[in-house]
N, C-alpha and C positions, 0 to 999 in steps of 0.2 A: 503494499500499499504506499502511496506517496501523496504528499499535500502539495498543491499549488496554491500559492498566496498571491493574490494581487491587490496589495493595499492602496490606499489613498495615502496622501501626505500626512494626513492627521493619524491615520491607524499606524503607519510606520513609526512615526514620531512617538505615539503613545506606548507601543510594544517594545520597540527595540533601541530607543535612546536612552537605555538605562545600563547599569552594569550586571542586573540581576537575571534577566530572562534567559540569556543564552545560557548562564551558568546551570539555571534550573532545568533547562532541556537537556543539557548534558547529564546531569545528575540523575534526572528521571530515566534517561536511556540506558543507565546502568545498573538500576534498581531491578528487583526481582519482578518478572512481568511488567516492566516499566511502570512501576505504581508507587506511589509514595504520598505521604501526608505532610502538611506544612510543618509539624514538628521535626519530623525526621529530616526534611530538607534543610530546615534552618540549622540542625545540629551538623550536619555535613559541611554546610557553607559558612558556618560561624556567623549567621545572622539573626535578628529578632524573628520570632514565630510570626508576628504580624507582618513583617516583611515579605517572608515567604508566602504567607497566605495571600498577600495583596498581589503579587505577581503570578502566583498559581490561578487565582481568579481571573487576572487578565489573560492567562494563556487559554483559560475555559472560556473567556468571552470571544476569542478569536478561533475557538474551535480546534486548538492544537492538542487538548487534552480533554479526557472524559472525566466527569465528575461523579463521586459516589458517596453519599452520605452514610455512615455507619453508626446508628444509634445504640447498638448493643454492645460496642466497646467503650471501655473507660474514657471519658472525655468527649464522647459522641464525635469522634473525628471525621473529617471528609477527605477521602482519598482520591488523588488524581492520576489517572492513567495517560501515557504519552501514546497518541494514536499510531505513530510512525517515527521511525529514525530518518526518514528521507523527507525532507521539507525544501520546496522550490519557491524562491521569492522572485516573482516577476515584476518589475518595476516599469510602467509605462509613464515615461516622462512627459508626454502630452497631458495624460490625465493628472499627473502630479503638478505640472505647472498651473493648470487651471485651479486646483486645490490651493496652492500657494498664493494665487493671486486674490483668492477670496479672503486672505488672512491679512494682506498689506494693500491699504488703499493709496492713491496718489493723490496728494493734495492739490487743489487747483488755486490759481491767482492770475490777475490780469497784468499783462505785461506788454511792453513794446520797447523798441530801441530807444536807448536814452539819448536825450538832446544833448546838443553841442560837444560830441566826443571827438570831432576832428579838430587839428590834425594829430592830436595825441592818440588817437585810435584809428585806424584805417583798415579797409578791407580789401583783399586780393580777389578779384572775381574770376570764376572759370567758365565752364560751359553753361550756357543759358543763363548768364548773370548770377549764378549761384556763387554764395561765399565760399571760397576755397581756404582762406587764410585770414586769420585776424593779427594785424600787426600793432603792437604796443610800443610806443616811445616815452621814456621818462628821463628826465634831466635829475641826474644825481646830486648830492650835496657837494661832491667835487667839481661839479659843473661839466659832467661827462653826460653824453646822450647815450642812453642804453636802449637798445631795441630787443623786444621779445616777441616771438611769433607763435602762434597756436595754428596747427593745420587741422581743419574740420573733417571729420567722417562724412560720408556721403548722406547719412541721415542726419547729422547736425546741420548740414549745407541746405538741406530740403527744409528743415526747420526754419533756418534763418531766412530763407527766401519767402516764407509766409509770416514771418514776425513783422508786425506793424510797425511803418516809420514813425520816427518822432513827432511828424505832424498828423498822424492818423489817431483815431481812437485805439486805446488799448483793447487787447482781446484776451479771453481766457486761455490759458497754457493748454487745456484739454480741446478746445475749439481750434486752436493752431494746429494740434496733431491731427484732429479730424480734416482740416482742409488739405494738410499735407499727405492725408491718406496713410497716416501712421497708426496703427491699430494694436499692434503687438504689445501687451502689458510691459514687459521686461524692457522693450526699446523705450517705451515712454518712461518708465522709471528712471532708465539711464539718461533720457534727454531732460528729465526734471532735475537731475544733478548737474547736467551741463547749463541748464538755465541758471541755477544756483551760482555756479562757478561764474557765469558771465555777468551776473548781478554784483559780484564781489569786485570784478575787474572793471565794472563801470560800463560795460557794453549794453545791458538791459536794465531797465527800470521797472520795478513793480508798483502798480498804483493802488492795487486793493486785494485783499485776500477774499476769495469766495467760500464760504462755508457750505 
């Protein structure tokens, strides 16, 4: 018999991101008939009975073990029997990414290109007038002119193409993404970090948070 488990992100986190479940599975697999109770498991692993009980119940929740209540024995223990020693875990990253998105929202804010950034900040344009590079010029205390360049990714260039100009009404970050046909959650999350960086560098200004 073999178990094939296809967990969601939350299920994987709940069951396997701890130091106990895998140990309990291994210990159970070496018991007679692959059967044991919380007291027995806790003694072998050197953990509290309640800890062993907690993770045995979790394994039962996900159907890796069978549960048997024995009222005729002292203490009325519950025994857990491992169903199989062959467990396969299949991770569908497309499904997991959808699960992950539900946990993390992307804040929205209204933005546009900041006014009066030239000549301190200039853009190098590429194909179809898209911003290929942002050039920052700064005069140091030693009266030296220092130039710093940031080369944009294709997605960042596409976003900047749809960013409202200083003379235009500011727009929602998410609305700009929509206009640029940027729909993937993780790309938008990365772009949000890019916007935050451009705000600090004085390229983009934020006018109002949207709740």
